[in-house]
Phi, psi and omega in degrees: 000139176256132181254129178242131179248126174235171182277320189259136176296329177294319177295319180301315181297315181293311182297322180301326179297326185273333186277332177090187191289343180278358182235146171236126182249123179238153179255143175275347183061040177087214183307137179247342179211164180211163176294144180291122181283150171067343182266358186088092185288346180242124180268099184291341180272353179235057177056038177060037178297141179271141179251117183246160171221151177291136178292127188306316183293341180254007183303316182292329178288320177296319178296321178295320178295314180300318180295315180294327181296330181299330180256010184269146174274331181210152178239129176242119179265107185244047179283170181297149180278063179216183184302315182290321177300320177294319180296321178295315181292331181288000000 
């Protein structure tokens, strides 16, 4: 099975129709993580490493993607060609 990740559930549904049974298309539902608030999102003692957390409202979508990835032969990141799409794919 090939796993494809897009941002929008509407896109996932449409793309899934065209790719066929060898593909599973899931949506990230937009932003999946953010900098940890109030704790200091940048660790100055570790080469300015950024500290992220999964956004609570999207936690179940991230878990579904992680679960599907375990059985996937390939992963295709098909997020939008913009800053947020790049952040999701990263």
